[in-house]
C-alpha positions in Angstrom: 2.7 -12.6 16.1 5.5 -10.1 15.8 5.7 -7.7 12.9 8.8 -9.5 11.6 7.1 -12.9 11.8 4.0 -11.6 10.0 6.1 -10.2 7.2 8.1 -13.5 6.9 4.8 -15.4 6.7 3.5 -13.1 4.0 6.7 -13.5 2.0 6.5 -17.2 2.1 2.8 -17.5 1.3 3.1 -15.0 -1.5 6.0 -16.8 -3.1 4.0 -20.0 -2.9 0.9 -18.4 -4.3 2.3 -16.6 -7.3 6.0 -17.2 -7.5 7.3 -13.8 -6.6 8.6 -12.6 -3.3 6.7 -9.8 -1.7 9.2 -7.0 -0.9 8.6 -4.3 1.6 10.7 -1.2 1.3 12.2 0.2 4.5 14.2 2.9 2.8 13.3 6.4 1.6 13.1 7.0 -2.2 15.6 8.9 -4.3 15.2 12.7 -4.5 11.8 13.5 -6.0 10.3 10.2 -4.8 7.0 9.6 -3.2 8.0 6.5 -1.3 8.6 6.7 2.4 9.6 4.4 5.2 7.0 1.5 5.3 5.4 1.2 8.7 2.2 -0.7 7.7 2.4 -4.4 6.8 1.2 -6.2 3.8 -2.1 -8.1 3.8 -2.3 -11.9 4.0 -2.7 -13.0 0.3 -4.5 -16.2 1.6 -7.5 -14.0 2.5 -9.5 -13.8 -0.7 -13.0 -12.5 -0.8 -15.1 -14.2 -3.5 -15.9 -11.6 -6.1 -17.6 -11.8 -9.4 -15.2 -10.6 -12.2 -16.4 -7.6 -14.1 -14.8 -7.0 -17.5 -15.2 -3.9 -19.6 -16.1 -3.9 -23.3 -13.5 -5.7 -25.5 -12.4 -2.4 -27.1 -12.2 -0.4 -23.8 -8.5 -0.8 -23.5 -8.0 0.5 -27.1 -10.2 3.4 -26.5 -8.4 4.3 -23.3 -5.1 4.1 -25.2 -6.5 6.4 -27.8 -7.4 8.9 -25.1 -3.9 8.7 -23.6 -2.4 9.2 -27.1 -4.4 12.4 -27.6 -3.3 13.7 -24.2 0.3 13.0 -24.8 0.2 14.8 -28.1 -0.8 17.9 -26.2 2.6 17.9 -24.6 3.4 19.0 -21.0 0.2 19.4 -19.0 1.2 21.1 -15.7 -0.7 24.2 -14.8 -0.6 27.2 -17.2 0.9 25.2 -20.1 -1.0 25.2 -23.4 -1.4 21.4 -23.0 -3.0 21.9 -19.6 -5.7 24.2 -21.0 -6.2 21.9 -24.0 -6.5 18.8 -21.8 -9.2 20.4 -19.6 -11.2 21.2 -22.7 -10.7 17.7 -24.1 -11.9 16.1 -20.8 -15.0 18.4 -20.6 -15.9 17.8 -24.2 -15.7 14.1 -23.9 -17.5 13.8 -20.6 -20.3 16.1 -21.8 -20.6 13.9 -24.9 -21.4 11.0 -22.6 -24.3 13.0 -21.2 -22.5 13.9 -17.9 -22.6 17.3 -16.2 -19.0 18.5 -15.6 -18.1 20.5 -12.5 -15.0 22.7 -12.8 -13.3 23.9 -9.7 -10.7 26.5 -10.5 -8.7 28.4 -7.8 -5.4 30.2 -7.3 -3.1 29.0 -4.6 -2.3 32.1 -2.5 1.2 30.9 -1.6 2.3 29.6 -5.0 0.3 32.1 -7.0 -0.6 29.3 -9.4 -4.0 28.4 -10.8 -5.3 24.9 -10.6 -8.4 23.1 -11.8 -10.2 20.0 -10.6 -12.8 18.4 -12.8 -15.5 16.0 -11.6 -18.6 14.2 -12.8 -21.2 12.5 -10.6 -23.0 9.3 -11.6 -26.0 9.0 -9.3 -26.7 5.6 -7.7 -29.6 4.4 -5.7 -28.1 5.7 -2.5 -26.5 9.2 -2.1 -23.4 8.0 -0.3 -20.6 8.2 -2.7 -17.4 6.4 -3.7 -14.8 8.8 -5.2 -12.7 7.3 -8.1 -9.9 9.7 -9.0 -6.7 10.3 -10.9 -4.4 13.3 -11.3 -4.4 15.0 -14.7 -1.3 17.2 -14.3 2.2 16.2 -15.4 5.4 16.7 -13.6 7.0 20.1 -14.3 10.4 19.2 -16.0 11.6 22.7 -16.7 13.2 25.5 -14.7 14.9 23.2 -12.2 18.5 24.0 -11.0 19.7 20.5 -12.0 20.0 20.1 -15.8 19.1 16.4 -15.5 15.6 17.4 -14.3 14.8 19.5 -17.4 13.5 17.7 -20.4 10.3 17.3 -22.5 7.9 15.2 -20.5 4.5 14.1 -21.7 3.5 11.8 -18.8 1.9 9.0 -20.7 1.7 6.7 -17.7 2.1 9.3 -14.9 -0.9 11.3 -15.6 -2.5 10.2 -18.9 -3.1 6.5 -18.1 -5.2 7.2 -15.0 -7.2 9.9 -16.8 -7.8 7.6 -19.8 -9.1 4.8 -17.6 -11.4 7.2 -15.8 -12.9 8.3 -19.1 -13.7 4.7 -20.0 -15.0 4.1 -16.4 -17.4 7.0 -16.8 -18.7 5.5 -20.1 -19.2 2.1 -18.5 -21.0 3.5 -15.5 -23.3 5.5 -17.7 -24.4 2.2 -19.3 -24.4 0.2 -16.1 -25.5 2.6 -13.2 -23.9 1.8 -9.9 -25.7 1.1 -6.6 -23.7 3.8 -4.7 -23.2 7.2 -6.2 -19.8 7.4 -7.9 -18.0 10.7 -8.2 -15.2 10.6 -10.8 -12.6 13.3 -10.0 -9.6 14.5 -12.0 -7.2 16.2 -9.5 -4.8 18.9 -10.5 -1.5 19.7 -8.9 -0.6 16.2 -7.6 3.0 16.5 -8.7 5.5 18.3 -6.5 6.6 21.7 -7.8 10.1 21.0 -6.4 11.8 18.1 -8.0 12.1 16.5 -4.6 8.9 15.4 -2.9 9.6 17.3 0.4 6.8 15.5 2.2 4.2 16.9 -0.2 4.8 20.5 1.0 4.3 21.7 -2.6 2.2 18.9 -4.0 -1.3 17.3 -3.8 -2.9 20.6 -4.3 -6.1 19.2 -5.9 -6.8 16.4 -3.4 -6.1 18.6 -0.4 -8.6 21.2 -1.7 -11.2 18.6 -2.5 -11.0 17.1 1.0 -11.1 20.5 2.7 -14.1 21.5 0.7 -15.9 18.3 1.7 -15.1 18.8 5.3 -16.2 22.4 5.2 -19.5 21.5 3.6 -20.1 18.8 6.3 -19.6 21.4 9.0 -22.1 23.8 7.4 -24.8 21.2 6.7 -24.1 17.5 7.2 -27.5 16.5 5.8 -26.7 18.3 2.5 -23.3 16.7 1.9 -23.4 12.9 1.3 -20.6 11.1 3.0 -17.6 9.9 1.0 -17.5 6.2 1.8 -14.2 5.5 0.2 -11.7 6.6 -2.4 -10.2 4.5 -5.2 -7.2 6.3 -6.7 -5.5 5.4 -10.0 -1.9 6.6 -10.7 0.3 5.1 -13.3 -1.8 2.2 -14.4 -1.0 1.6 -18.1 2.7 0.6 -18.4 3.2 -2.3 -20.8 4.8 -4.3 -18.1 2.1 -3.4 -15.6 2.6 -4.0 -11.9 0.2 -2.6 -9.4 2.1 -2.6 -6.1 0.5 -3.1 -2.8 0.5 0.5 -1.6 0.9 0.1 2.2 -0.7 3.4 3.3 -3.9 2.3 1.7 -6.7 1.0 4.0 -6.0 -2.7 4.6 -9.5 -3.9 3.9 -9.5 -2.1 0.6 -6.2 -3.7 -0.3 -7.7 -7.1 0.5 -10.6 -6.4 -1.8 -8.3 -5.2 -4.6 -6.2 -8.4 -4.3 -9.5 -10.3 -4.4 -10.5 -8.5 -7.6 -7.1 -9.5 -9.1 -7.8 -13.1 -8.1 -11.3 -13.0 -9.6 -9.9 -11.7 -12.9 -6.9 -14.0 -12.9 -4.4 -11.2 -13.0 -2.5 -11.9 -9.8 0.8 -11.7 -11.8 0.1 -8.0 -12.3 -0.7 -7.1 -8.7 1.0 -7.0 -5.3 4.4 -8.6 -6.3 5.9 -5.8 -4.3 4.7 -3.8 -1.3 5.8 -0.2 -0.6 4.3 3.0 0.5 3.6 5.9 -1.8 2.4 9.3 -0.7 -0.2 10.2 -3.3 -3.6 11.9 -3.6 -5.2 9.3 -1.3 -3.2 10.7 1.7 -5.5 13.8 2.4 -8.5 11.4 2.4 -6.8 9.0 4.8 -5.7 11.9 7.1 -9.4 12.7 7.8 -10.5 9.0 8.2 -11.8 8.3 4.7 -10.8 4.8 3.6 -8.7 4.8 0.4 -6.8 2.5 -1.9 -4.1 3.6 -4.4 -3.6 1.6 -7.6 -0.1 2.7 -8.5 2.7 1.3 -10.6 5.6 3.1 -9.0 8.0 0.6 -7.3 10.6 -0.5 -9.9 9.1 1.6 -12.7 11.9 2.5 -15.1 10.0 5.3 -16.8 8.9 7.2 -13.7 9.7 10.9 -14.2 11.8 10.1 -17.2 11.7 11.2 -20.9 10.8 7.6 -21.7 7.3 7.9 -20.1 5.8 8.0 -23.6 2.8 6.4 -25.3 5.1 3.7 -26.7 5.5 2.3 -23.2 1.7 2.1 -22.6 -0.5 -0.8 -23.7 -4.2 -1.2 -24.3 -4.1 -4.5 -22.4 -2.7 -2.9 -19.2 -5.3 -0.1 -19.3 -8.0 -2.7 -19.8 -6.7 -4.7 -16.8 -6.7 -1.6 -14.6 -10.2 -0.8 -15.6 -11.3 -4.3 -15.0 -9.8 -4.2 -11.5 -11.8 -1.1 -10.7 -15.0 -2.5 -12.1 -14.6 -5.7 -10.1 -13.6 -3.8 -7.0 -16.5 -1.2 -6.9 -19.3 -3.6 -6.1 -17.4 -4.9 -3.1 -16.7 -1.4 -1.9 -20.4 -0.6 -2.3 -21.3 -3.6 -0.2 -18.8 -3.2 2.6 -18.3 0.6 2.8 -21.7 2.0 1.7 -24.5 -0.5 2.2 -23.1 -2.2 5.3 -23.2 -0.2 8.5 -19.6 0.8 9.6 -18.6 -1.1 12.7 -15.0 0.0 13.4 -12.7 3.0 13.0 -11.3 1.9 9.7 -14.8 1.9 8.0 -16.2 4.9 9.8 -15.1 8.1 7.9 -15.0 11.2 10.0 
């Protein structure tokens, strides 16, 4: 089947399945965007893996929203800002309160002369191989840009706080319900581009690039001492009131299928994969070294992205709870296929 025929079939099937045409972007994003020309193709929505729905506690969405509200009240949270320092302290305090040991990795980028910090916690499973679940904690710098339109107060309720808030509730859930695979929850710093324009991530993705490099370096030193990363699940912008998790086309196809299957299991297909576009995000450094990854992101068509309106008023507890439920339903499938099952092809064999 040709690429065009495959896309036409996907469009028709998707419209029949949930009443919305699947759109694949073939254009570059506006200045500052993370979207690029889409080369991969959407999955076939008819392929659904039977999954058991896993739902969080009934008040998990409200707790996540409360976390996001606290973070927004701290103000801008890009490196060096008072809100950045306060957020790191808040995350550490909360995670330690859950009984988790927090690892802080702080470094100064030699080129930018900026200091960044990644935070992480590890929840041991019955096997050492790990699934990384991550979000970025920094907010877009919206000051000091030459264009006046790019300078405003930005608290990043969805673009930053929402993913962080969901991870805090995920950590609490996994403490009560230990996973089979080891799960490492990571809060990346420096995801946002220092330039307003994306510039092919030349001045962005600082935290994820460092995390992957450290992992590779440790593997080279002593492979036996560094458990492999089986897969990455990334959350970015997952709390908007009108939530729509796009099908992010750089993401590993099998993981996209499992994410779609999780949405079907939970009955939230209307919130997932109505549109398909690429997004360069913190999963790209993982994909670049062969680690399967999937990005839960609400970027395509989001009216509040990098706008002053990305505030707590445009987040909802229901959307945060939906995103958490998607991750909780997805994780057991990722464990089975990417950790417990022996990899059989290049896509499921991280290098």
